[in-house]
N, C-alpha and C positions, 0 to 999 in steps of 0.2 A: 326538681332533681331529674337528671337524665337517667332513665332506666336502660337496662341492656336491650330490652325489646324496642324502645323508642330509638336508641342509637342505631340498631340494625336497620330499622325502618327508614331512618333519615339517611343513613349511608347508602342503602339500596336505591332510594329516590334520587340521590345525588349522582350515583353511578349511572342510573338510567338516563338522567338529564344530560350528562356528559356524552353518553353513547349516542343519544338522539341528536345532540348538537354536532357530533362528528359526522354522522350520516348526512345531516342537513348541509353542513359546510361542503362536504364532498359533492353532493348532488347539485349544489349551486355553483360549483366551479365553472369559471368562464374561460378556461384555457382553450386556445384555438384547437380545433380538431384536425388531425392529419389523417386523411383517408383518400383512397383505400390504402391498406397495408396488409401484408401477409408475412408471418414468420414461421419458421419450422426448424426442427432439430437436425443437427449434423450436416455434413457436406452434401449428402444426397438431397438435402432440402433446397439446394440451388435449382436443380432441375424441377423439383416438385413445385417450387415457387413460380417458375416460369409458366407452368400449366395453369396454376391458380390465378396468376396475374391476368391472363387473357380474359378470364371470366370477370374479374374485378374491374378491369379496364373498360369492359363493355357494359359496366353498371349492373353486372349480374349479382346474384345472391351469394353471400359469404358461405352458406352451406354447400352450394354447388362448387364453389371454388376449393374448399378444403377437401371435399370428396375427390374431385378431379385431380388435385395436387398430389395427394398421398397415393393415388393409384399408380403414379409414375414409378416410384420405387417398388411398389407391390408387384409390378409386372416385369421388373428388371432381374434376370437370373444372376446378374453379377453382384447384386446387393444381397448379402448373406444373412441379414438379420430382419428382413421384411419380406413377406409374401413368397412369391415364386423364387426359388433359390435360397430360401431361408434354411439355416442349419436345422437338422432334425433333433428329436429328443433321443434319449439313450436307447430307445427301441427302434430307432431309424425312421420315425414317423414325423413328418412336418406338421406341426399344429400351430394354428394362427389365432391371434387375439386382436380385436379392434373395437373401438366405440366412436360414436359421433354425437354431437350435441348442437342444437340450433338456437336461434335467438328467442324462441318461445319456451325454452327449457324442455323441448322434446328430446328424448334420448333413445339410443339403440345400441346394442352391444352383442358381440359374439365372442365365445371363448372356446379354446381347444377345438377349433374348426379345422377339418382336414379336407384336402382335394379341391379347394376353391381358391382361385388366384386372388380375388378381390374381397377379402373379408370386410373391408370398410363399406362396400356396397351392400353386403348382406346385413351389416349392422344398420344401415340406413333403411333397408327394407323391414327389419324388425321394428324400427321406430315408426315407420309410416303405415305398415300393413298388418301389425299385430297389436293386441292389447298389452303386450309384454315389453319389458326393458331389455332382458338378456336371454339369449338361447345359447346352449353349450353342447359340445360333443356331437353325438349322433343326431340329436334333435336339431341342432343348428344346421348340420349337413342336409338332413331331410327337408328342412324348410328352404334352404338355398336351392336345392334341386327342384322343389315344387315351384319356386319363383323363376325358374328358367336358367339358373346359373349352371355352367358346364363343369362336370367333374373331370379332374385331370391329375396327373402325377406331378407333384410339386418338388420332388427330390431330384435336383439336378446332379450331374455327374460329379462335379467338384465337391459338393456338400456330402455326397455319399462316400467319396474317397476319404474325406476328413473324418467322417463318422467311423468308418472301418479302421482308420488309424487310431482313433480315440479308443476303440474297443480293446486294443492291445494292452493298454494300461488301465483303462476304466477309471480314470481319475476325474473327480468332479470338483474343480476349483476354478470358478469363473474369474477371468482377468479383466481389469478395468481398462476402459478406453480402447477396446478392440471390439469390432462390431459382431460380437457373439451374444450380446444381450441388449442391443440398442434398438431404438424405436424411432419411427418418424411421427412426431406430434406436430400438428399445424394449427395455427390460429389466424383468423382473418377478420378484418373490419372492412365492410364494403362501403360503397359510396352513399348508401342510404343510412349509414351509421349503425348497422347491425353486425353483431358478432356471431361467429360459429367456430367450432373446433372439431378436429379429427385426430385419432391416434391409432396406429396399427403396427404390429410386430409379429415376428415368429418366436419371440421370447428367448430365454436362455438356451444356448446351444447345449445339447446332450442333457437336458433337464430330465427329471422324472416324468414319465408319461402322465398327463393330467395336470401338471403344474400350470398355474395361471398367475401371472404377475399383475402389475398395476395397470397395464395399458387398456384393458377392456372395462376397468372399473371407474364409473363416473364418480368424481370426487377424489380419486387417487391419481390415475394417469392423465385425467382430463377433467376440466370443469369450466363452464361458461355461464356468466350472469350478464345478460344484455344491458343491465343498468350500470354495471361496474367494469367488467373486463373478463378475461379468460386466462387460463394457465394450462400448460401441459408439461409432462415430465419424461425423463429418460434415465437409463441406468439400471441399478439393481432394484427391481420392483418391490421386493419385500420391504425395503426401507421406506419406499414411498407410501405403500399401503399403511405402514405402521403409524404414519402421521396424517393420513388423509391429505396428502401433500398439495394437490392442486386446488382443492376446496379451501385449504388453509391460505394459499397464496391469494385467492380471490377475496376471501374474507378480510385479509390484511389490507388489500386495496380498498375494500369497502370502508375500512376504518380510516382511510386517508393516506396510506402509504403509496408511494410511487411503485410501478412494477419492479424496478430494480431492487428497492428496499424490501419489497414483499418476498421476492425470490431469496434474498439473503437471509431473511428471518426464517423461511421454511428450511433452508439448508442448515441453519443454526439449530433448528429443532431436530433434524436428522442427526447431527453431530452430538447433541446433548444426549439423545437416547443411545447412540453408539457408546458413548463414554460410560453411561450408567450400566450398560451391559458388558463393559470392559472388552469392546471389540476394537480391532485395528482399523482406523479410518482408511489406511492405504489399501485395504482389501475391497473397498467399495467405490463406486462412483454413482452419484445422483446429481442430475442437473434439472433445473426448472427454467422455462421461458414463460414470459407473461406479456400480455397486451391489454391496455385499458381502453376505456371508451373514448379517450382523447387521441388515441393512436400512438401513445407512448409505449415503449417496450423496455424489457429488462431481462436479464439472465444471470444465473449464478450456479455454481457447482461445488462439489466437495473438493475435488482436486483437479489440477490442470489437465487439459486434453479435450474438453467439451467445447464445441462450437455450434453456432446456429446461423441460419440464413434469414435475411430480411430483405423484402422487396417493397419499395415505396416509390414515390415520384422521383427520387434520386437514383433509382436503379436497384439491382439485385446484388447484395454483398454478403460475404461470409464473415462472421464476427466471432472472435475468440472470447469465450466467456471468462469473466473473472472467477476466481476460486478461493476457497478457504485455505486449502493447503497449496502453497505456492511452489 
């Protein structure tokens, strides 16, 4: 007679066998690898990809490629959601978030960092020169200055004008698909078959001072597993954090899903929780992009408007992501 205890034990063993089998099948996949390849979020990813591609084409390391790539929008005063030129918080202060992850699962992150143009490079310094994973606020700034980064004013004239105009109404209602909450996330697979990723942003425009979104959080805004693949996210960070979005995408790929399907499943999770909380989907945007070990890519978002850039042997192209809400 089968007891409840034996049934649970048998079911658990069967589940574990199936799980191990799926891992085995995935790792033994003989799909041809397309490399190098780099993908990044939004239209500004095109220029970022160009910088990254130069390193990849010269057989450089994916880590160097993603750092170099995202530094392009970080330094552009016309990009209003990343780095220098980013829109300020409600107190008029430009605070930046970034993280980076390499093929060995080394990670570094900074959050609420002020006065430094390239938070991604500070994040890499945290990864390589400290025993820590994340530094925030004044501590992150102090560390950056100690490492030789230059302190400067990041609030450009146009962003300051917008902030002063916003103060007249003092309304805090982020809008989707405009670059007041967008991020550049980048993933690269180099010619050696190694993966790395980077993510950097100035966060929500006119946010509460001290607000941190998903972008500097490993597992939320970025995750890389060199055996499987990587993912990065953009949009409303609170919703991405809620599901540990990029870790979810990578784990779905580990279970055998293609990057496209993994991104779709992660968005479905966001939508499910929005419905449980009786929230309007049209009030948010979340988008994921993913790159696996075979060089396959995918992307999906909540509603239309998200795009991403892909650079491989066929060139550098901007691709409109498919969406749940058409």
